[in-house]
Each structure stands twice: as C-alpha cells, then as structure tokens.
N, C-alpha and C positions, 0 to 999 in steps of 0.2 A: 556766205555760204554759196558755192558753186551751184549755177543753175540746175544741173542733173540731182544733185544732191537734195536741193531743195524741192525740186519737183517730186523725188521720191517721199520726201516727208510730207509733203502736201498731199500726196496720192493715200499715203497711209491715214492721215488725219481726216481726209474724205471718206474713210472706211475702206479703201480698196478700191481698185478698178472695177470690180463687179458691182459697186454701189453707185458708179456714176451712169446717169442716163444721158446726160448732155453736158458737154463743155464747151465754152466759149470764151472770146475775151473781147474787150475793149481798149481803150487807151490807158486805162490805169488799173483795170479789174479782170480777175479769172472770174467767169460765171459758171456755176455748177448746179444742175438739178440733180437731185440724189434720190435713189430707190427708198432709202431709209435714213430720214434724218438724225434717228437716235444713235447711229452709227459713227456720227461725226464727233471727232475730239476736239471741240471749240477750245478748251484751254490750251491743247497741245498746238492746234493752228495758230492761235494767238500768240503763242510764244516763240514761233519761228522767226529767226532773224531774216527780215526782208518782207515779212507781213505785217502792215500797217494797221489794217482792221479787218474783220470779219462781218459781213452783214447780212442779215436774212431779209429776203423781199418776197412777198406773195405774188405769184403770177397770175395770169388771166385764166390759168388752167386750174388755180387753186393748190398748186404745188410749190412749196417753198423753192426758191433760188438762193443759193449760197454765193454772195459776190466777196471775192477775195481781194482787197485793196492792195495793189502792191507798188502803185506809182507810176507815173508817166515814163514810158520807154522800158518798163521791165515786164508788163503784161504779156507781150507777144513772145519775147525769148522765153519766159516761163511755160507759156502755153505750148511752144513747140518741145520744150523739154519734157512735159507731161504728156503730150502725144508720143515722144518717143519712149518715154518709160512704161506708157500702157501697151505700146505696140500698135495703137490705132494710127489710121492714115487721114 
C-alpha cells in the first residue's frame, strides 16, 4: 500500500483528523493521542497492510496514547504522509 493511501486509511481508523490531539513518531512507531478513544477502529487499523501492531499505553497525563507499530524505516515516511493528509505543518 502506498504511503499516502495508508496514511488516509490510518487517519480514518484513528477517527478522523478532528480526533487527533497529538501525533508523533519514533524509529518504528506512530504515536497518537486521541480526543475520543471510542472512535478508534481497532480491527480496521490492525487489518491494514503495513501495520504490525496497535498498542495502547497510558501517559503521565492519564490519557491513552495509541502506538501504531509499522517497523524501522517506515514510521517517518508514514508520519510525513499523515501530516500531508491532515494538512498540518
């Protein structure tokens, strides 16, 4: 799946751009804080080609952070595609 196509699918599974509070990445993961975790389409996200796992981690602010494991070398290009799809800078 092409990165922008995957980014659009990931964004939809996160519940849309308006559901994102914060989006970051590390070497192998996309990290997202959501306004409403119930809008997350977990089965849809886990079924996406290129997604290895979806983890939920509680942050120090007691809000869940969803970590999308995409593997080394894939997180930054996917993050950049997500930013392009959402129109954020």
